[in-house]
Backbone as CSV, one residue per row, in Angstrom:
resi,resn,N_x,N_y,N_z,CA_x,CA_y,CA_z,C_x,C_y,C_z
1,UNK,26.454,-35.994,-14.529,27.948,-35.952,-15.009,27.246,-35.243,-16.021
2,UNK,27.364,-34.311,-16.554,26.945,-33.684,-18.170,27.848,-34.791,-19.627
3,UNK,28.895,-35.327,-19.689,28.829,-35.850,-20.969,27.937,-37.423,-20.861
4,UNK,27.952,-38.177,-19.448,26.969,-39.202,-19.236,25.886,-39.058,-19.997
5,UNK,25.650,-37.839,-19.099,24.085,-37.442,-19.754,23.716,-37.512,-21.278
6,UNK,24.382,-36.531,-21.842,24.164,-36.618,-23.184,24.071,-37.761,-23.828
7,UNK,24.782,-39.076,-23.388,25.005,-39.718,-23.856,24.116,-40.496,-23.908
8,UNK,23.534,-40.363,-22.746,22.148,-41.479,-22.165,21.349,-40.725,-22.964
9,UNK,20.662,-39.786,-22.406,19.655,-39.093,-23.916,19.794,-39.763,-25.227
10,UNK,20.651,-39.315,-25.638,20.739,-39.830,-26.810,20.475,-41.639,-27.322
11,UNK,20.818,-42.378,-26.435,20.651,-43.444,-26.192,18.943,-43.871,-26.183
12,UNK,18.242,-42.775,-25.359,17.091,-42.962,-25.129,16.359,-42.633,-25.910
13,UNK,16.761,-41.410,-27.000,16.249,-41.352,-28.587,16.784,-41.907,-29.355
14,UNK,16.543,-43.166,-29.332,17.466,-44.039,-30.919,18.909,-43.353,-31.396
15,UNK,19.162,-42.643,-31.065,20.019,-41.969,-31.991,21.995,-42.587,-30.894
16,UNK,21.670,-44.074,-31.800,22.870,-44.607,-31.286,24.418,-44.094,-31.811
17,UNK,24.216,-43.322,-33.099,25.398,-43.373,-33.613,26.246,-41.760,-32.877
18,UNK,25.127,-41.365,-32.535,25.442,-39.263,-31.523,26.189,-40.062,-30.525
19,UNK,24.970,-41.464,-29.666,26.278,-41.120,-28.326,26.976,-42.155,-27.946
20,UNK,27.564,-43.059,-29.385,28.432,-43.391,-29.613,29.832,-42.876,-29.636
21,UNK,29.372,-41.226,-30.292,30.943,-40.636,-30.839,30.335,-40.165,-28.792
22,UNK,30.028,-39.964,-28.289,30.211,-38.647,-27.050,30.695,-39.563,-26.145
23,UNK,30.621,-40.551,-26.385,31.309,-41.869,-25.714,32.824,-42.018,-25.923
24,UNK,33.176,-41.481,-27.485,34.160,-42.234,-27.694,35.118,-40.773,-26.904
25,UNK,34.729,-39.144,-27.096,34.390,-38.450,-27.414,35.211,-37.855,-25.507
26,UNK,33.903,-39.056,-24.841,34.588,-39.099,-23.300,35.626,-39.835,-23.143
27,UNK,35.762,-40.624,-23.518,37.180,-41.647,-23.273,38.535,-40.840,-23.410
28,UNK,38.158,-39.990,-24.687,39.741,-39.492,-25.087,39.992,-37.767,-24.137
29,UNK,38.696,-38.332,-24.083,38.927,-36.631,-22.457,39.284,-37.594,-21.074
30,UNK,38.920,-38.446,-20.811,38.885,-38.698,-19.781,40.530,-38.571,-18.994
31,UNK,41.269,-38.478,-19.180,42.586,-38.092,-18.600,42.901,-36.924,-18.051
32,UNK,42.484,-35.722,-19.221,42.870,-34.517,-19.009,41.483,-34.071,-18.152
33,UNK,40.395,-34.884,-17.820,39.029,-33.846,-17.177,39.553,-34.840,-15.626
34,UNK,40.302,-36.212,-15.986,40.209,-36.837,-14.365,41.814,-35.691,-13.447
35,UNK,42.237,-35.011,-14.940,43.174,-33.890,-13.912,42.970,-32.883,-13.944
36,UNK,41.786,-32.574,-14.263,40.710,-30.978,-13.909,40.303,-31.076,-13.196
37,UNK,39.306,-31.740,-13.777,38.344,-31.897,-12.264,37.633,-33.023,-11.115
38,UNK,38.763,-33.894,-11.576,38.854,-35.635,-10.448,38.074,-36.384,-11.030
39,UNK,37.570,-36.265,-12.152,36.370,-37.092,-12.547,36.470,-36.702,-14.397
40,UNK,35.912,-38.120,-14.807,36.322,-39.465,-16.128,34.912,-37.941,-16.799
41,UNK,34.402,-37.059,-16.804,33.105,-36.340,-17.195,33.880,-34.810,-17.232
42,UNK,32.106,-34.320,-16.953,32.779,-32.948,-17.346,30.967,-32.854,-16.318
43,UNK,31.578,-31.892,-15.179,30.217,-32.028,-14.292,29.742,-30.583,-14.591
44,UNK,28.453,-31.024,-14.460,27.499,-29.682,-14.604,27.432,-28.733,-14.129
45,UNK,27.723,-27.593,-14.637,27.846,-26.354,-14.252,26.316,-25.919,-12.907
46,UNK,26.884,-25.309,-11.941,26.096,-25.198,-10.642,24.682,-24.458,-11.402
47,UNK,23.503,-24.627,-11.829,22.515,-23.674,-11.780,22.082,-23.013,-10.464
48,UNK,22.141,-21.373,-11.058,21.746,-21.083,-10.384,20.578,-20.480,-9.122
49,UNK,20.178,-20.631,-8.003,18.306,-20.322,-8.506,18.331,-18.728,-8.255
50,UNK,16.552,-18.839,-8.938,16.236,-17.609,-9.486,15.561,-16.974,-8.233
51,UNK,15.761,-15.415,-7.967,16.009,-15.224,-6.515,14.492,-15.027,-6.707
52,UNK,14.200,-14.855,-5.386,12.565,-14.705,-4.999,12.108,-13.547,-4.916
53,UNK,10.639,-13.300,-6.103,10.695,-11.176,-5.900,9.927,-11.623,-4.062
54,UNK,10.012,-11.072,-3.599,8.394,-10.701,-2.335,8.086,-10.659,-2.684
55,UNK,6.434,-11.338,-2.411,4.722,-10.721,-2.263,4.826,-9.187,-1.567
56,UNK,4.372,-8.479,-2.582,4.220,-6.735,-2.102,3.006,-7.162,-0.064
57,UNK,2.495,-8.365,-0.202,2.258,-8.020,1.248,2.945,-8.305,1.822
58,UNK,3.490,-9.028,1.872,5.005,-9.377,2.149,5.675,-8.555,2.846
59,UNK,6.202,-8.169,1.266,7.350,-6.620,2.224,6.473,-5.364,2.723
60,UNK,5.155,-5.786,2.369,4.129,-4.480,3.480,4.256,-5.011,4.666
61,UNK,3.928,-6.373,5.249,4.371,-6.841,6.322,4.925,-6.670,7.036
62,UNK,6.084,-6.976,6.476,7.641,-6.999,6.928,7.726,-4.956,7.493
63,UNK,7.800,-4.829,6.616,7.375,-2.896,7.112,6.655,-2.572,8.136
64,UNK,5.705,-2.812,8.039,4.456,-2.559,9.551,5.451,-2.774,10.639
65,UNK,6.357,-4.295,10.569,6.810,-5.000,12.252,7.491,-3.618,11.735
66,UNK,8.700,-3.309,11.347,9.311,-2.794,11.695,9.973,-1.316,11.969
67,UNK,8.378,-1.122,11.181,7.925,0.287,12.145,8.063,-0.197,13.342
68,UNK,6.597,-0.747,14.149,6.400,-0.970,15.571,7.699,-1.000,16.553
69,UNK,8.659,-1.946,16.112,9.736,-2.358,16.570,10.676,-1.107,17.104
70,UNK,11.098,-0.227,16.272,12.084,1.053,15.982,10.969,1.947,16.773
71,UNK,11.630,3.231,17.248,12.016,4.499,18.217,11.046,5.311,16.294
72,UNK,10.467,6.309,16.499,9.634,7.336,16.814,9.933,7.864,16.069
73,UNK,10.592,7.997,14.752,11.440,9.072,13.775,10.925,9.545,12.680
74,UNK,11.562,11.033,12.073,11.157,11.265,10.399,12.138,10.758,9.654
75,UNK,12.667,9.863,9.817,13.346,8.931,8.873,13.539,7.850,9.244
76,UNK,12.316,7.184,10.158,11.612,5.753,10.596,10.789,6.138,9.629
77,UNK,9.606,7.116,9.346,7.884,7.463,8.998,8.283,7.230,7.977
78,UNK,9.488,8.507,7.106,9.902,8.660,5.684,10.494,7.363,5.358
79,UNK,11.136,6.053,5.526,11.830,5.664,4.734,10.137,4.443,4.429
80,UNK,9.512,4.050,6.524,8.503,3.338,5.883,7.227,3.969,5.113
81,UNK,7.148,4.840,4.386,6.146,5.457,3.737,6.797,5.171,2.019
82,UNK,7.890,5.423,2.143,8.865,5.019,0.822,8.482,4.289,0.286
83,UNK,8.797,3.209,1.309,8.354,1.764,1.273,6.421,1.366,0.852
84,UNK,6.072,1.939,1.397,4.800,1.405,1.401,4.274,1.876,-0.119
85,UNK,4.771,3.467,-0.447,4.250,3.485,-1.581,4.444,3.560,-2.909
86,UNK,6.282,3.110,-2.507,6.346,2.177,-3.884,5.509,0.778,-4.200
87,UNK,4.916,-0.147,-3.113,4.679,-1.293,-3.785,3.126,-0.961,-4.253
88,UNK,2.257,0.137,-3.788,1.833,0.576,-4.289,1.511,1.188,-5.740
89,UNK,2.380,1.904,-5.957,2.923,2.444,-7.235,3.057,1.670,-7.886
90,UNK,3.740,0.545,-7.678,3.674,-0.517,-8.920,2.657,-1.546,-9.016
91,UNK,2.177,-1.078,-8.466,0.424,-1.512,-8.877,-0.524,-1.100,-9.578
92,UNK,0.078,-0.759,-10.335,-0.644,1.410,-10.142,0.192,1.461,-11.789
93,UNK,1.192,0.994,-11.670,2.462,1.203,-12.938,2.660,2.875,-12.787
94,UNK,2.712,3.234,-10.862,3.057,4.472,-11.277,4.330,4.560,-9.729
95,UNK,4.877,5.923,-10.459,6.285,5.968,-9.567,6.031,7.388,-8.815
96,UNK,6.372,6.868,-7.531,5.858,7.666,-5.856,6.794,8.107,-5.708
97,UNK,7.405,9.509,-5.582,8.076,10.176,-4.015,7.438,10.393,-3.233
98,UNK,8.410,9.773,-2.538,7.728,10.316,-0.851,8.471,11.176,-0.523
99,UNK,8.303,12.667,-0.010,9.580,13.615,0.157,9.629,13.191,2.113
100,UNK,10.397,13.788,2.840,11.012,13.332,3.820,9.811,13.713,4.859
101,UNK,9.465,13.478,5.411,9.069,13.852,6.673,8.909,15.014,6.944
102,UNK,7.565,16.162,7.850,8.000,16.919,8.071,7.436,17.444,9.551
103,UNK,7.764,16.507,9.723,7.071,16.312,11.686,8.874,16.119,12.167
104,UNK,8.752,16.626,13.351,10.160,16.290,14.240,9.713,14.680,14.962
105,UNK,10.484,14.540,15.747,10.885,12.713,16.338,9.691,13.987,17.945
106,UNK,9.631,14.931,18.560,9.014,15.313,19.364,6.927,15.389,18.865
107,UNK,7.245,16.009,17.790,5.808,16.196,16.839,5.276,15.214,16.961
108,UNK,5.573,13.444,15.860,5.382,12.542,16.041,4.735,12.381,17.868
109,UNK,5.562,12.189,18.126,5.177,11.595,19.753,3.877,11.943,20.241
110,UNK,3.302,13.273,20.174,2.442,13.805,20.412,1.628,13.694,20.370
111,UNK,1.966,14.155,18.259,0.869,12.928,17.435,0.155,11.261,17.772
112,UNK,1.036,10.853,18.106,0.747,9.467,18.871,-0.062,9.761,20.038
113,UNK,0.538,9.431,20.914,-0.013,10.700,22.833,-1.584,11.216,22.553
114,UNK,-1.875,11.984,20.922,-3.183,13.236,20.721,-4.116,11.296,20.188
115,UNK,-3.796,9.793,20.032,-4.389,9.220,19.004,-4.660,9.678,17.873
116,UNK,-3.550,10.355,17.191,-3.111,10.073,15.710,-2.953,9.730,14.842
117,UNK,-2.639,9.240,13.635,-0.836,8.766,12.910,-1.209,9.405,11.679
118,UNK,-0.181,9.877,11.538,0.718,10.375,10.575,0.605,9.541,8.741
119,UNK,0.251,9.851,7.671,-0.123,9.789,6.680,0.434,10.936,5.179
120,UNK,0.905,9.388,4.349,0.998,10.889,3.204,0.687,10.708,2.168
121,UNK,-0.268,11.388,1.103,-0.969,11.593,-0.168,-0.492,11.912,-1.000
122,UNK,0.086,10.925,-1.642,0.847,11.497,-3.068,0.548,12.873,-3.730
123,UNK,1.445,13.603,-4.466,0.741,14.793,-5.516,-0.285,13.893,-7.265
124,UNK,-0.175,12.972,-7.243,-0.381,12.357,-8.294,-1.969,11.732,-8.062
125,UNK,-1.929,11.684,-6.869,-3.549,10.492,-6.822,-4.267,12.217,-5.791
126,UNK,-4.342,13.097,-5.663,-5.230,14.055,-5.133,-6.303,14.576,-5.380
127,UNK,-6.530,14.415,-6.674,-7.657,15.023,-7.128,-8.722,14.504,-7.781
128,UNK,-9.946,14.823,-7.857,-10.615,13.852,-8.500,-10.783,13.370,-9.650
129,UNK,-10.272,13.788,-10.199,-9.344,13.519,-11.662,-8.627,12.384,-11.536
130,UNK,-8.181,12.293,-10.563,-6.511,10.870,-10.373,-7.231,9.964,-8.973
131,UNK,-8.522,10.252,-8.331,-8.172,9.787,-7.653,-8.606,7.593,-8.011
132,UNK,-9.279,7.778,-9.796,-9.033,6.340,-9.854,-7.977,5.823,-10.173
133,UNK,-6.778,6.261,-9.947,-5.488,5.071,-9.004,-6.009,4.689,-8.849
134,UNK,-6.760,4.932,-7.181,-7.009,3.746,-6.261,-7.206,2.365,-6.089
135,UNK,-8.461,2.622,-7.240,-8.812,1.605,-7.944,-7.786,0.546,-8.749
136,UNK,-6.084,1.100,-8.965,-5.670,0.102,-9.392,-4.898,-0.761,-7.415
137,UNK,-4.833,0.752,-7.492,-3.640,-0.073,-6.151,-4.522,-0.627,-4.962
138,UNK,-6.007,-0.395,-4.271,-7.253,-1.181,-4.043,-8.390,-1.577,-4.794
139,UNK,-8.030,-2.518,-5.123,-9.179,-2.442,-6.594,-10.884,-3.623,-5.352
140,UNK,-9.925,-3.842,-4.139,-11.213,-4.052,-3.847,-12.358,-2.827,-2.430
141,UNK,-11.431,-2.087,-3.211,-13.256,-0.259,-3.105,-13.961,-0.146,-3.413
142,UNK,-14.040,-0.610,-4.582,-15.033,-1.000,-5.473,-15.924,0.465,-5.048
143,UNK,-15.746,0.638,-5.388,-16.776,2.466,-4.798,-16.608,3.570,-6.305
144,UNK,-17.870,4.333,-6.516,-17.520,4.940,-7.587,-17.310,6.242,-7.767
145,UNK,-16.565,6.054,-6.196,-15.635,7.832,-5.544,-14.413,7.552,-6.609
146,UNK,-14.073,6.097,-6.855,-12.929,6.011,-7.484,-12.563,5.151,-9.434
147,UNK,-13.895,5.489,-9.900,-14.136,5.576,-10.475,-13.575,6.882,-11.859
148,UNK,-13.207,6.515,-13.196,-13.152,7.783,-13.725,-14.769,8.047,-14.389
149,UNK,-14.705,10.019,-14.113,-15.719,10.294,-13.798,-16.022,10.589,-13.253
150,UNK,-15.862,10.150,-11.947,-16.603,9.741,-10.513,-17.588,11.694,-10.381
151,UNK,-18.361,12.049,-9.075,-18.860,13.141,-9.219,-17.926,12.978,-7.431
152,UNK,-17.610,12.646,-7.666,-16.981,13.052,-6.158,-16.312,13.918,-5.979
153,UNK,-16.429,15.011,-5.292,-15.546,16.600,-6.246,-14.629,16.690,-4.388
154,UNK,-13.712,17.565,-4.171,-12.728,17.935,-2.920,-12.679,19.308,-2.689
155,UNK,-13.232,19.754,-1.445,-12.754,21.596,-1.135,-11.684,22.127,-1.179
156,UNK,-11.060,20.660,-1.461,-9.414,21.389,-1.588,-8.163,20.184,-2.438
157,UNK,-7.614,20.383,-2.661,-6.757,19.077,-2.910,-5.214,19.575,-2.198
158,UNK,-5.362,18.116,-1.729,-4.033,19.378,-0.217,-3.281,17.447,-1.002
159,UNK,-1.836,17.570,-0.850,-0.634,16.657,-0.995,0.327,16.672,-0.308
160,UNK,0.944,15.376,0.679,2.407,14.853,1.205,1.724,15.169,2.203
161,UNK,2.589,14.887,3.347,2.373,14.773,4.317,0.823,15.407,5.649
162,UNK,-0.054,14.572,6.483,-1.081,14.782,6.609,-1.217,13.699,8.654
163,UNK,-1.831,14.097,9.144,-2.418,13.514,10.678,-3.801,13.787,10.562
164,UNK,-4.136,12.501,11.439,-5.370,11.880,11.064,-6.076,11.240,12.429
165,UNK,-6.802,10.880,13.163,-7.478,10.345,14.360,-7.390,8.925,13.780
166,UNK,-6.309,8.290,14.519,-5.761,6.712,13.942,-7.003,5.601,14.419
167,UNK,-7.849,6.235,15.827,-9.472,5.382,16.164,-9.984,4.513,14.682
168,UNK,-10.427,3.296,15.002,-11.096,3.574,13.970,-12.039,3.308,14.020
169,UNK,-13.247,3.463,15.211,-14.890,4.220,15.036,-14.079,6.007,15.406
170,UNK,-15.545,6.178,14.327,-15.025,7.656,14.330,-15.020,8.539,14.744
171,UNK,-14.276,9.586,15.278,-14.820,10.941,16.378,-15.993,11.403,15.941
172,UNK,-15.773,12.534,16.983,-17.250,13.440,16.884,-18.763,12.793,16.293
173,UNK,-19.179,11.846,17.328,-20.064,11.609,16.870,-21.293,12.066,17.084
174,UNK,-22.212,11.672,17.030,-23.955,12.472,17.009,-23.727,13.693,16.605
175,UNK,-23.329,14.725,15.886,-22.910,15.978,15.328,-23.900,15.904,13.466
176,UNK,-24.370,17.075,14.254,-24.853,17.566,12.538,-23.383,18.005,12.459
177,UNK,-23.956,18.555,10.718,-23.430,19.029,9.712,-22.159,20.229,9.962
178,UNK,-22.929,21.536,10.442,-22.940,22.750,11.102,-21.597,22.314,12.643
179,UNK,-22.599,21.419,13.422,-21.968,21.316,14.786,-20.517,20.219,14.272
180,UNK,-20.292,19.256,13.570,-19.008,19.431,13.650,-18.131,19.968,12.328
181,UNK,-18.602,20.971,11.585,-17.700,22.350,11.148,-17.039,22.672,12.423
182,UNK,-17.632,23.207,12.992,-17.749,24.425,14.255,-16.603,23.414,14.933
183,UNK,-16.813,21.923,15.515,-15.520,21.358,16.286,-14.717,21.605,15.714
184,UNK,-14.270,20.890,14.955,-12.834,20.656,13.924,-12.372,22.064,13.634
185,UNK,-12.662,23.077,13.642,-12.123,24.454,12.923,-11.866,24.842,14.746
186,UNK,-12.649,24.715,15.881,-12.699,24.605,17.240,-11.162,23.586,17.424
187,UNK,-10.551,23.089,16.805,-9.519,22.317,17.022,-8.328,22.415,16.593
188,UNK,-8.850,23.620,15.408,-7.220,23.971,14.574,-7.005,22.374,13.576
189,UNK,-8.528,22.131,13.323,-8.120,20.803,11.875,-8.727,21.087,11.244
190,UNK,-8.358,20.590,10.213,-9.317,21.007,8.463,-9.646,19.721,8.424
191,UNK,-11.103,19.573,6.941,-12.090,19.189,7.054,-11.374,17.740,6.594
192,UNK,-11.854,16.643,6.290,-11.325,15.382,5.782,-12.205,15.035,4.273
193,UNK,-10.846,14.968,3.059,-11.978,14.530,1.655,-11.921,13.371,1.803
194,UNK,-11.906,13.092,0.564,-12.548,11.455,0.385,-11.512,10.454,-0.167
195,UNK,-10.216,11.580,-1.176,-8.717,11.384,-0.983,-8.293,10.842,-0.138
196,UNK,-7.979,11.988,1.195,-7.372,11.460,2.259,-8.001,10.642,3.261
197,UNK,-9.334,10.084,3.092,-10.165,9.468,4.037,-10.238,7.964,3.314
198,UNK,-9.523,7.806,2.250,-8.930,6.001,0.867,-7.626,6.144,1.507
199,UNK,-6.402,7.498,2.133,-5.741,6.002,2.530,-4.827,6.520,3.688
200,UNK,-6.326,7.074,4.468,-5.810,6.508,6.026,-6.288,5.827,5.899
201,UNK,-7.787,5.224,5.542,-8.523,4.157,6.297,-7.106,2.789,5.560
202,UNK,-6.276,2.914,4.151,-5.843,1.883,3.769,-4.160,1.836,4.825
203,UNK,-3.732,2.883,5.145,-2.864,3.054,6.483,-4.037,2.107,7.518
204,UNK,-4.787,2.468,7.800,-5.425,1.611,9.121,-5.671,-0.078,9.306
205,UNK,-5.168,-0.143,8.252,-5.618,-1.540,7.289,-4.451,-2.136,7.433
206,UNK,-3.330,-1.929,7.283,-1.829,-2.100,7.327,-1.759,-1.742,9.292
207,UNK,-1.450,-0.745,9.973,-1.313,-0.586,10.962,-1.996,-1.718,12.062
208,UNK,-3.191,-1.600,12.004,-4.181,-2.318,13.113,-5.263,-3.719,12.346
209,UNK,-4.743,-3.443,11.487,-5.635,-4.364,11.008,-7.255,-4.309,10.590
210,UNK,-7.603,-3.214,11.005,-9.217,-2.546,10.941,-8.987,-1.554,10.138
211,UNK,-10.018,-0.973,8.648,-10.092,0.183,8.238,-11.008,1.171,9.148
212,UNK,-10.885,2.394,8.360,-11.101,3.354,9.249,-13.124,3.184,9.774
213,UNK,-13.140,3.032,10.854,-15.138,3.363,10.418,-16.030,1.529,9.670
214,UNK,-14.429,0.381,10.154,-15.369,-0.432,9.834,-16.576,-0.756,10.811
215,UNK,-17.304,-1.074,9.747,-18.312,-1.636,10.302,-19.338,-0.963,12.166
216,UNK,-18.425,-0.219,12.070,-19.532,0.845,13.672,-19.657,1.660,13.700
217,UNK,-19.069,2.787,12.728,-19.662,4.337,12.043,-19.653,4.627,11.379
218,UNK,-20.231,6.241,11.221,-19.588,6.760,9.639,-19.320,7.655,9.777
219,UNK,-18.421,8.271,8.897,-17.836,9.626,9.006,-18.320,10.322,7.881
220,UNK,-19.008,11.725,8.445,-19.250,12.718,7.392,-17.886,13.074,6.978
221,UNK,-17.447,13.597,5.569,-16.004,14.280,5.133,-16.786,15.371,4.679
222,UNK,-16.164,16.009,5.264,-16.394,17.437,5.229,-15.740,17.944,3.933
223,UNK,-14.494,17.793,3.540,-14.436,18.102,2.161,-14.600,17.393,1.764
224,UNK,-15.495,16.924,0.815,-15.959,16.445,0.088,-17.724,16.754,-0.503
225,UNK,-17.783,16.473,-1.695,-18.840,16.789,-1.961,-19.830,15.721,-3.591
226,UNK,-20.713,15.772,-3.900,-21.286,14.593,-4.235,-22.815,15.940,-4.549
227,UNK,-22.933,15.917,-5.714,-24.056,17.090,-6.713,-24.334,18.054,-5.137
228,UNK,-22.919,18.752,-4.987,-23.058,19.944,-4.017,-23.497,19.377,-2.338
229,UNK,-23.559,17.782,-2.159,-24.729,17.439,-1.287,-22.764,17.179,-0.336
230,UNK,-22.478,17.034,1.365,-21.299,16.649,2.219,-22.010,15.381,1.866
231,UNK,-20.207,14.940,1.331,-20.434,13.054,2.166,-20.253,12.460,3.061
232,UNK,-20.455,11.216,3.102,-20.688,10.298,4.411,-19.176,9.292,4.053
233,UNK,-18.642,8.605,4.726,-18.401,7.246,3.509,-18.019,6.602,5.464
234,UNK,-17.725,4.752,5.202,-17.659,3.781,5.269,-17.049,2.206,4.534
235,UNK,-16.201,2.040,5.790,-15.637,0.386,4.767,-16.203,-1.054,5.676
236,UNK,-16.169,-1.877,4.242,-16.419,-2.850,5.218,-15.393,-3.113,5.510
237,UNK,-15.969,-5.024,6.433,-14.391,-5.602,6.593,-13.009,-6.387,5.571
238,UNK,-14.293,-6.563,4.656,-12.997,-6.457,3.340,-13.039,-5.364,2.328
239,UNK,-12.994,-4.617,3.292,-12.099,-3.466,2.063,-13.135,-2.574,1.589
240,UNK,-14.061,-2.587,1.532,-15.196,-2.384,0.256,-15.660,-0.873,0.544
241,UNK,-15.562,0.386,0.144,-15.684,1.260,0.211,-17.615,1.825,0.010
242,UNK,-18.134,2.478,1.276,-19.084,3.313,0.622,-19.058,4.913,0.984
243,UNK,-19.625,5.359,-0.204,-19.586,7.201,-0.450,-20.986,7.642,-0.361
244,UNK,-21.616,8.321,0.532,-23.089,7.983,-0.182,-23.071,9.733,0.832
245,UNK,-23.885,10.384,0.210,-24.291,11.743,-0.161,-26.302,12.309,0.757
246,UNK,-26.712,10.846,0.748,-27.668,10.642,1.901,-28.029,11.577,3.174
247,UNK,-27.065,12.053,3.120,-27.638,12.383,4.972,-27.816,13.518,4.967
248,UNK,-29.092,13.687,5.896,-29.940,15.111,6.328,-28.610,16.456,6.395
249,UNK,-28.327,16.928,6.745,-27.244,18.482,7.281,-27.758,18.097,8.800
250,UNK,-28.554,18.580,9.293,-29.055,18.158,10.768,-29.277,16.970,10.943
251,UNK,-29.135,15.667,10.322,-28.652,14.762,11.124,-27.362,14.294,11.796
252,UNK,-28.164,13.628,12.985,-27.766,13.053,13.703,-27.436,11.231,14.714
253,UNK,-26.579,10.844,15.210,-27.343,10.325,16.018,-25.567,9.463,16.538
254,UNK,-25.239,8.650,17.203,-24.337,7.864,17.971,-23.195,7.192,17.034
255,UNK,-23.694,6.760,15.182,-22.948,5.796,14.995,-22.226,7.273,13.744
256,UNK,-22.947,8.176,13.670,-22.380,9.215,13.090,-21.189,10.106,13.505
257,UNK,-20.490,10.532,12.717,-19.546,11.451,13.848,-18.770,11.570,11.871
258,UNK,-17.394,12.572,12.105,-17.192,12.883,11.150,-15.155,12.504,11.575
259,UNK,-14.307,13.433,9.926,-13.315,13.237,10.521,-11.888,13.751,9.915
260,UNK,-11.341,14.607,10.905,-10.862,15.684,10.467,-8.717,15.010,9.481
261,UNK,-7.950,16.411,9.756,-6.968,16.327,9.684,-5.921,17.436,9.881
262,UNK,-4.545,16.978,9.611,-3.847,18.140,10.241,-2.312,18.141,9.409
263,UNK,-2.527,19.765,8.985,-0.680,19.353,8.566,0.263,20.296,9.491
264,UNK,1.532,19.919,8.052,1.740,21.023,9.374,1.691,22.728,9.386
265,UNK,2.657,22.988,9.943,2.003,25.523,9.573,3.606,25.130,8.978
266,UNK,3.159,26.279,8.106,4.078,27.228,7.378,4.975,27.477,8.848
């Protein structure tokens, strides 16, 4: 009760005169207080419990659970990635606008059946110069490719909706650079760049618990170069990204593949 509490606090602090004054006021107001509050003191107002702000990871986890439990529709995809990029954008001090998904429900089902996943690359982060935004969103990357003044170029700067191979291990294994280029073209696909690879890898972690090429394979990314040479990339279980350029164009092996992207044809 408020007035008794104030009185006791004054007594505790040695302000006996003030405590006596509060006690007298309470006694004087006692009949009115009983009528109004049913007690001889002024009740303390209820203190509102501060609203808890959900942690970013909790928001993302809930979003992914809802996505997996719902029918695959363009509206669901749009809503899901709007939330994902809102969280990511806030971590970089950036407001990201996600356009409505450009695939139909049928096209989304066909992508899933083909082992592909849809993703979204914001216009603000599609270029070599803007790629350092990813260092703020995903600080665990630790790669020179997301640092200011990085030397990793993109052959083409695309943004918006794209799809990619969802399997954690790279496709197109045991191919040389030329063989990979030919096979991607034959499949009617485009050559993935580092910016797309980062987004796809982070999405893979959200939806599967593993990054692309986590531990087992390396992926040539024909859409990016460093010093004029095609780069290859892979991630560790902690999310660290390695982007290198020392793979010989004729080099190939059972753990070296490549990745591609698909976009909606006009």
